[in-house]
Residue, then its C-alpha position, 0 to 999 in steps of 0.5 A: m501607547p499604540g495597540i499590539e497590532v500596530r507595534l507588530a507592523d512597526w517591528a516587521r517593517q524594521a526587522t531583518l529577514a532573519e529577525r522576521r523568521a525568528g519572530p519578535t521578542i517582548e522587548a522589540l514589541g515594547g512589552l506585552h500587556p496580559d490583555e494584548a497577550r490574549q488578543l494575540a492568542t485568539g487572533p490571527f497573530l498567534v504565531y508571534l505570541v509563540q515566538a515571543a514566548v520562545h525568546q522569553q523562555r530562553t532568557g529565564s525571565d520570570d515573565a515567561q510563565p504568563l506567556r506560556a499560559a497565553v500560548l496554551t489559551g491560544l491552542r485551546e481557543q484559536q479558531r483560525h486554521s492558518a493561525f493554529a497551523s503556523a503556531t504549532d509548526v513553530l511549537a514543534r520546532h522548539p521541543d524545549f519550549a514545548r516541554a516547558l509548557g508541561t502537561g497542558l500542551p498535550r491536553a490542549l492538542l488532544a482536545r482539538l484532535t478529539a473535537i473532530n467528532d463534532a466538526g460537522d461540515e465546517p472545514a476549520p475544525a477539521l483542519i485544526a484537528a489535523e494540525a493538532a495530530d501532526c504537532l503531537a506526532r512531531l512532539t512524540l518523535a522528539g520525546v516531548t509527549r507520550a506516544a500512547q496519548l496520540l495512538g489512543a486518540l487516533d485509534e478512537a478517531t478512526e473507528d468510523v472513518a466514513a464519518l470523518p470530515e474529508p479535510f481531516a481524513a485526507r491527511l490521516p494516512r501519511l500520519l498513520g504511516l509515519l507512526e506505524a513505522h516508529h510504533p509497529g503493532t499498535g493497531l495503526r495498520e488496521a486503521l490504514e486498511r479502514l481508510l482504503p475504501l474511501e476515495h479521498t484516502c485510498s491512494d495514500a493509505a495504499f502507499e503507506l501500507a506498501l511501505t509498512d510491508l517494505q519495512d517487514a521485508l527489510q527485516a527478513s534475515d534470509a534471501e527467500t523470505m525477503r524476496v517474497r515480501l519484496i515481490r508483495v510490496r512491488r505488486r501492491l505498488s503496481e496496483l496503486l500505480a495502475q489506479t493513480s499513475e501520477r504517484l511519483d513516490a510510489r514509482i520511485y519505490h517500485d522501480a528501485i525494488d524492481a531493480v534489486l529483484t532483477l539483479a540476478a535475472p537474465d535480463a538484468t543488463t538491459r532491464i536495470p539500466a532502463l529502470a535506473a533511467m526511469l527512476h532518475t527522471t521520476l526523482q527529478k520530477y518529484r524534487a521539482w514538484r516538492h521544490n519550495t513547498h512546505r514539508p513537515a519535519w517528519s517527512r524529511s526521513r521519507c525523502d532521505d529514504m527515497a534518495a537512498w533507494a535512488e542511490l542504490t539503483a544508480i549503483l546497481d545500474a553501473a554494476a549491471r552493465h558488467i554482470g553478463d556472462d558474455d562480458p569478457w572484462y578485457d577492456d577495463g577490468q580495473a574499473i569493472l571490478t571497482t564498480l562491482l565492489t561498490a555494489y557488493g559493499a554498498d551498505r558499508t561504502v555509500r553513506v546515504v545507503k548505509e544510514g538508510t533502510t536499504a542496507g539490509v537488502v544489500e547484504v541479503l540480496v545484492a551481495p550474494a548476486i554479485e558473488d554469483v557473477f564471479l562463481r559463474n566464471e572461474n576466470r573472474i575469481r582469478f582476476l579478483e585474486h590477482a587484483v587483490d594480491n597486486d593492487p595496493l588499493l584493492r588490497a586495503e579495500p574491505s569489500a574486495v577482501r570480504l568478497l574474495g573470502s566469501l568466494r573461497d568459502r563458497t567454492r570449498s563448501p557450497a551451500v545447499p538450500d532447503r527449499h530447492p535441493g540440488g538447485g543451489p542458491g545462485k541458480v535460485r537467484r538467477w531464475p527466481l520465477v522458474a523456481e517459484t513456478v515449479t516444484p523444488a524437485e522439478f527445479a533441481q532437475l530442470t537446472e541440471t538438465a536444461p541448457e542455460p539459454v533455455l532457462d533464461r528464455l523461460e525466466l524472461a517469458l515468465r517475467t513478461h507474463e508477470d509484468t503484463h498481469a501487473a499492468a492489467m490488474d484492477p486494484k479495487l478488484g484485487r482488494l475485493m478478491d483478497r477480502l473474500v479469499g481471506q474469509l474463505r481461508q478460515s474454512p478447514d476445507w480450504i486446501p489446495d485441491i479445493a481452494d484453487p478450483f473454487h477460486a477460479l470459479l469465484n473469479t469468473t463469477v465476479r467478472y461476470a458481475f463486472l460485466c453486468y454492471d458495465i454492459g451497455r443497453k444494446m451491446g449485450g444483445s437479447y441476453t442482457e435485456y433482463l438488466r434494463l427496465r423494459d416496462p415504461s409504466r414501471k409496473k412489476q414486469k414478468v422476469d425471464e428467469a431462463l434469460f438470466h440463467q442462460h446469460f451466466y451459463e454462456v459467460l462460463c462457457v466462453s471462459s477457461l471453465f467451458r468443459i466442466i460446466d453443467a446447467e439444470v442438473i436434475e435429481h441432485a440432493g432431491g432438487r435441481v442445481d442451476i449451475r454446477a462446476s465439476f473439477g473431478p470429484v470436487r464439485f461446486n454449485v451456483e444457485c441463481k435466484i431472482e428477488e423482486q421485493d427485498a434484495s438487502e443482505a439480511a433478506l437474501r440470507h435465506y436463499a443461502a440454505q438451498a445452495t448449502e444443501y447441494q454441497n452436503t457431500n462435497a466441499a463447504f463452498a458455494i455461490l449464490l447469484v441473485l438478480d435484484k429486480t427491486e426498484h433502482a430509481e436512486g441508482t444501484v448499490n455499487l458492486f463492491e458492496s454487493i458481494w459478501i459471504e454467508q456462513v451457514q452452519r446447521n445443528g450437528e455440523s462443525t464446519p459451516c458452508q461458505v456461500v459467496t453471495v453476488r448480487v446483480p442489479g436487474g431492471r435498471d433505469d437509464p442513468s439519466s432518469l435517476r434521482a439523488p438519494g433523499l429527493r422526492l419528486 
């Protein structure tokens, strides 16, 4: 009798396309000896063994048990990534068969997943571990395996993300994002945050974190909370797009969220059509890119979600063309009214939106904005009343009846928001950026006294500033500042009159560090000579301390802090303060030090005591700026690892002083002269 591989080839030549997709049966192969089953299990044709076992399971034959055992053997021992991947894909598409495999299935897959710790530099074990995690996720969503098993394994695997092989780590963010959506609060968000610093996972991790924030935003019950959270999501997506402009999925979500947030703004009639056009083009590119490519089953819900947002944006595009106050509705009022009603009831009348997660945003943000279109013009309310009373189609339209009832309720008892007294919810929606920029009392007075065209111009000016700021934002700098501020916020001294000034000083100091890292040999002039190695013999050179201080002082003086900076302040706390920033009675010191022996984090810690001493009578925040003059033959530590916070708390103190340490490399070699770490010349 020919071998199993020969019989497989004969079957494949005779089988139809549908039969090849479904896989062979035991009968089609002329039977299967136990040795042949093991040969398939450990060889390149594991997928055919799984398919044959699925067919045998459906027949209820007694021969199914040996095949199931062979499948489990293949899952435990298979060493070829392609064979393992195709087999687990078939397995995940047949949850009934996977359930019949019993507890041996999750144990086998979890063993392949946890083996990632021993994968080393071999790509196959890392890729097999990723396939095992993917299969477990699909089986978990299908109710075959318990979620706790997979979540625990992933939590353990992501404790040290830097040690994970790149082929495995690169696939983790999307898998973690999927599981976080179904099992929030299980620590997966923290795992995603740990993946942010890695270059090969940064983009996907940032995208999944943005979608996690989006889920939180859509669960908000009030418009203000939802809008603030959506703005945070849009900002996160803007940072991601600034770093990776080719992320089409991020662009789709960004433009759709922007369209929702823009609906009540003065420029909605022009901005939303532009956003809709860009989103349409991006969606077509995305679909063309994904055409005929393999997509995991769990990714279909993500594609449906993007389609829902695109559909909602198209509806808002049609509505935005008729929400301007200068639109008289004389041309075709029936069509205009139908368009607005479609947007008003999008969560009920459009199937893809109703079934997607966008329904909540329609109820909380879109519907009230459409109501404001009518409330700003009494003639439009009369037009709607006449249409509902006389048009049989609109009389039976639930969205029209609901809109008219809501408008009558609001005109009889206008709502007064808590946060913006006197401003009214419609005004807050129409000028949201103005409402965020001024105090509630100022907003109420402004909306009552200023002409509407003036408020519109203010809103557009603020939007332009916001867009420009988002476009110029450095995503890694943003993450760095968020990390620092998150730590500083724990101090009881982090109150508005102290936090805002120190944040401004810290931001300027960090940007100075960026300048020192990136500045060229000649473009900085004589001020920046201390940053380069000037002694060809590489002997210890005399450091010009005044040059270091003077350069930092000059940078501060050309910033927005130029009127409040003092240098060399003597007789302060018994010593001399290198740099002092005075924000009225609130003062902060910047202590400048030069280190030639050991510039490690532990070695520089003792310098923080001096910076702390100068803050004894003021806020518990200071900055330690260190020029690292140690050897840099292998290159300098990157900037993001050279900024940290030291907490100095002496005996008898209840509040530690937060000292932000900024290490700047000086006396650097030319990049062309550097050697790789570990290389001995």
